[in-house]
C-alpha positions as CSV (number, residue, x, y, z in Angstrom):
1,M,-13.0,-2.1,39.7
2,L,-9.3,-2.4,38.6
3,G,-8.5,-4.9,35.9
4,N,-5.1,-6.3,34.9
5,A,-3.6,-4.6,31.9
6,G,-1.1,-5.7,29.3
7,V,2.6,-5.6,30.0
8,A,5.8,-4.6,28.2
9,Q,9.4,-4.9,29.3
10,T,10.6,-1.8,31.2
11,I,13.1,-0.4,33.6
12,L,12.2,1.8,36.6
13,V,13.9,5.2,36.6
14,T,14.2,8.1,39.1
15,S,16.1,11.3,39.4
16,H,19.4,11.7,41.4
17,E,21.6,14.7,41.5
18,G,20.0,16.1,38.3
19,K,20.3,12.8,36.4
20,T,17.8,10.2,35.5
21,L,19.1,6.8,36.6
22,P,17.7,3.2,36.7
23,V,16.5,1.9,40.0
24,V,18.6,-1.1,40.9
25,A,17.2,-2.0,44.3
26,A,14.6,-1.0,46.9
27,K,14.6,-0.9,50.7
28,D,11.6,0.1,52.8
29,M,9.9,1.3,49.6
30,R,12.8,3.7,48.8
31,P,14.7,3.4,45.6
32,Y,18.5,2.9,45.3
33,V,20.6,3.8,42.2
34,E,24.1,3.0,41.3
35,V,26.7,5.8,41.3
36,D,30.4,5.1,40.6
37,G,29.8,1.4,41.2
38,K,28.1,1.9,44.5
39,R,24.5,1.7,45.5
40,V,23.1,4.9,47.0
41,L,19.7,6.0,48.2
42,S,18.1,8.1,45.4
43,Q,17.3,11.7,46.1
44,G,14.3,11.5,43.7
45,A,10.8,11.4,44.9
46,R,9.2,10.5,41.5
47,F,9.4,7.4,39.4
48,G,8.9,6.5,35.8
49,V,8.9,3.3,33.7
50,R,10.8,3.3,30.4
51,P,10.6,0.6,27.7
52,V,13.7,-1.4,27.0
53,K,14.5,-4.0,24.4
54,E,14.4,-7.2,26.5
55,F,13.8,-8.9,29.8
56,L,16.3,-10.6,32.0
57,P,15.9,-14.3,31.1
58,V,14.5,-15.4,34.4
59,F,11.0,-16.6,35.1
60,V,9.1,-16.0,38.4
61,K,5.9,-18.0,39.1
62,V,3.1,-15.9,40.6
63,R,0.5,-17.9,42.5
64,G,-2.6,-16.9,44.4
65,L,-2.7,-13.4,43.0
66,K,-5.4,-11.3,44.7
67,V,-6.0,-7.6,44.1
68,T,-8.6,-5.6,45.9
69,T,-9.3,-1.9,46.8
70,S,-10.8,-0.4,50.0
71,S,-11.9,2.9,51.4
72,I,-13.9,4.5,54.2
73,E,-16.9,6.7,53.3
74,M,-17.5,9.7,55.6
75,A,-21.1,9.7,56.8
76,D,-21.4,13.5,57.0
77,T,-19.8,14.4,53.7
78,G,-20.0,11.2,51.6
79,S,-16.3,11.7,50.7
80,R,-13.9,8.7,50.8
81,I,-10.7,8.4,52.8
82,N,-8.1,5.7,53.4
83,N,-8.2,4.7,49.7
84,E,-6.0,1.6,49.5
85,F,-4.9,-0.8,46.8
86,H,-4.1,-4.3,48.1
87,F,-1.8,-6.7,46.2
88,R,-1.2,-10.2,47.5
89,A,0.6,-13.2,45.8
90,N,3.3,-15.8,46.3
91,F,6.4,-15.4,44.2
92,E,8.6,-18.4,43.4
93,S,11.8,-18.5,41.3
94,P,13.8,-21.5,40.1
95,F,16.9,-19.5,40.8
96,S,18.0,-17.6,43.9
97,L,17.5,-14.0,43.1
98,K,18.8,-11.0,45.0
99,D,17.6,-7.3,45.0
100,V,14.1,-8.2,43.8
101,F,11.5,-5.4,43.9
102,L,8.0,-5.0,42.7
103,V,6.4,-2.0,41.0
104,L,2.6,-1.6,40.9
105,E,1.3,0.7,38.1
106,V,-2.2,1.9,38.6
107,T,-4.1,3.8,35.9
108,L,-7.6,5.2,36.4
109,E,-10.3,5.9,33.8
110,D,-9.2,9.6,33.7
111,N,-5.7,8.3,32.7
112,S,-4.1,9.4,35.9
113,N,-1.2,7.1,36.7
114,S,0.5,6.2,40.0
115,L,3.5,4.0,40.6
116,F,4.2,2.1,43.9
117,L,7.5,0.6,44.8
118,Y,7.9,-2.4,47.1
119,E,11.0,-4.3,48.3
120,V,10.8,-8.0,47.9
121,G,14.4,-8.7,48.7
122,T,15.8,-12.2,48.1
123,L,13.9,-15.0,46.5
124,R,15.4,-18.4,47.5
125,A,15.4,-21.0,44.8
126,N,12.1,-23.0,44.6
127,H,10.9,-21.4,47.8
128,P,7.5,-19.4,47.7
129,E,7.7,-15.9,49.1
130,L,4.5,-14.1,50.1
131,V,4.4,-10.6,48.7
132,A,1.7,-8.5,50.3
133,V,1.5,-4.8,49.5
134,T,-1.0,-2.1,50.7
135,A,-0.6,1.1,48.7
136,R,-2.5,4.1,50.0
137,T,-3.6,6.9,47.6
138,G,-4.9,10.4,48.1
139,Y,-7.8,9.7,45.7
140,P,-10.6,7.2,45.2
141,L,-9.8,4.1,43.3
142,G,-12.6,3.6,40.8
143,T,-12.6,2.0,37.4
144,G,-9.3,1.5,35.8
145,H,-6.5,-1.1,35.4
146,F,-3.3,-2.1,37.0
147,K,-0.1,-3.9,35.9
148,F,2.9,-5.0,37.9
149,H,6.5,-5.4,37.1
150,V,9.0,-7.6,38.9
151,Y,12.7,-6.5,38.8
152,C,15.9,-8.2,39.8
153,G,18.9,-5.8,40.2
154,G,17.0,-3.3,38.1
155,L,16.2,-5.6,35.2
156,E,12.6,-6.7,34.6
157,V,12.0,-10.5,34.7
158,L,9.3,-12.6,33.1
159,H,6.5,-13.8,35.3
160,S,3.5,-16.2,35.0
161,E,0.9,-13.4,34.9
162,I,2.2,-12.3,31.6
163,P,0.0,-14.1,29.0
164,F,1.7,-17.3,27.6
165,N,1.7,-16.1,24.0
166,V,3.2,-12.8,25.0
167,R,5.9,-14.6,27.1
168,E,6.7,-16.9,24.2
169,S,7.0,-13.9,21.8
170,M,9.3,-12.2,24.2
171,L,11.5,-15.3,24.5
172,D,11.6,-15.7,20.7
173,H,12.9,-12.1,20.6
174,L,15.5,-12.8,23.2
175,I,16.8,-15.8,21.2
176,A,16.7,-14.0,17.9
177,R,18.9,-11.2,19.2
178,R,21.4,-13.6,20.5
179,I,21.8,-15.8,17.4
180,T,22.4,-12.9,15.0
181,G,25.8,-13.4,13.5
182,R,26.3,-16.6,15.5
183,P,28.6,-19.2,13.7
184,D,27.3,-22.6,12.6
185,G,27.0,-25.0,15.5
186,P,24.8,-27.3,17.6
187,P,22.1,-26.1,19.9
188,A,23.1,-24.8,23.3
189,V,21.2,-24.2,26.6
190,F,20.2,-20.5,26.9
191,F,18.3,-20.5,30.2
192,G,15.9,-22.6,32.3
193,P,15.5,-23.8,35.9
194,T,17.8,-26.4,37.3
195,P,15.9,-29.6,38.2
196,E,15.1,-30.0,41.9
197,Y,16.9,-32.9,43.6
198,P,14.1,-35.4,44.5
199,K,13.0,-35.1,48.1
200,K,12.6,-38.8,48.5
201,L,16.4,-39.2,47.8
202,G,17.4,-36.5,50.3
203,K,18.6,-39.0,53.0
204,S,20.4,-41.3,50.6
205,K,22.4,-38.4,49.0
206,T,22.5,-40.4,45.8
207,P,24.2,-38.7,42.9
208,G,22.9,-39.4,39.4
209,E,22.4,-38.4,35.8
210,V,19.4,-38.1,33.5
211,K,19.8,-38.0,29.7
212,M,17.0,-36.2,27.9
213,R,16.2,-36.2,24.2
214,V,14.7,-32.9,23.1
215,H,13.4,-31.5,19.8
216,V,14.8,-27.9,19.7
217,R,12.9,-25.6,17.4
218,A,14.5,-22.8,15.4
219,T,13.1,-20.4,17.9
220,G,14.9,-22.3,20.7
221,A,11.7,-23.7,22.2
222,V,11.7,-27.3,23.5
223,V,9.2,-29.8,22.0
224,D,8.4,-33.3,23.1
225,P,11.2,-34.0,25.6
226,T,11.7,-37.6,26.5
227,I,13.8,-39.5,29.0
228,V,16.6,-41.6,27.4
229,S,18.0,-42.9,30.7
230,A,17.9,-42.0,34.4
231,T,19.7,-43.2,37.5
232,D,16.4,-42.9,39.4
233,E,12.9,-42.5,38.1
234,S,12.3,-39.5,40.4
235,M,15.3,-37.8,38.9
236,G,13.9,-38.4,35.4
237,E,10.6,-36.8,36.5
238,S,12.3,-33.8,38.0
239,A,14.4,-33.3,34.8
240,L,11.4,-33.6,32.6
241,T,9.5,-31.0,34.6
242,A,12.4,-28.6,34.4
243,I,13.5,-29.0,30.8
244,R,10.0,-28.2,29.5
245,Q,10.7,-24.7,30.7
246,W,14.1,-24.4,29.1
247,R,15.1,-22.4,26.0
248,F,18.0,-23.1,23.8
249,L,20.1,-21.2,21.3
250,P,19.1,-23.2,18.2
251,R,21.3,-25.1,15.9
252,I,22.8,-22.8,13.2
253,K,23.5,-24.2,9.8
254,D,24.7,-22.1,6.8
255,G,24.0,-19.1,9.0
256,R,20.4,-20.0,9.6
257,A,18.6,-21.3,12.7
258,I,17.0,-24.7,12.1
259,D,15.1,-27.4,14.1
260,S,17.3,-30.1,15.6
261,I,17.4,-33.0,18.0
262,A,19.7,-32.9,21.0
263,V,20.5,-35.3,23.9
264,V,21.1,-33.4,27.0
265,P,22.8,-34.9,30.1
266,I,21.7,-33.5,33.5
267,E,23.7,-34.2,36.6
268,F,22.1,-34.5,40.0
269,T,24.5,-33.8,42.9
270,P,22.8,-33.4,46.3
271,D,25.7,-31.8,48.1
272,A,26.4,-29.1,45.4
273,D,25.7,-25.4,46.2
274,P,22.3,-24.2,45.1
275,P,22.4,-23.8,41.3
276,G,21.4,-20.8,39.3
277,E,22.6,-18.1,41.6
278,R,22.1,-14.7,40.0
């Protein structure tokens, strides 16, 4: 039985023309690297994951995750063939993401390790995408564990299967790195999903604004957001859902990050291009 293991931020690397290069995209389960500003199919047949200092500040929801294994036992010899690892889940991002790929890392009880690369492609903003992978191995899949990494353009992104406290710690780290040496000033939005335009207002094409009052901690985390005003109640609800997932660069006073209160205006424009393109 394979269990889900812990995670750490990584990049996927492979060999190309005698060099070890990051994988920036995948197509038909084949890795692409960047050479002289152009993406080319890697010559390497082997992969590896290497730790890096931080994630790309994007969050992907993983829903309905199901992982199973299967094989066929030969009646005459008792040996097993067609050993397969099955991964199935829906991925959803608040941003439109391009060049998304998935890496499955399977480690068995004898510490043997295998990596499987799968092309996801483009994730449209707020649109669930089914990701179904069948990875065939040449060996039986017994007791062990697996973990998976989601990459965008070669950079690993945060996802909902990473334990909450681990994600929060990683986000704290992202913020801390970015405020080092930052001059005194008010809090500023670092990252977070753009609120969805309410579906019930789709035909009316009504523009609007919501003002949110938020307590921004010294870590940049949002606490107790409240609606100050809203053109429409549904806009307020949408803004409230989104801002709970935001992170700020905190207020800096005397060179130190401190808690603060901020009022954040959020515009709703139905005819605008999809926000958050990356």
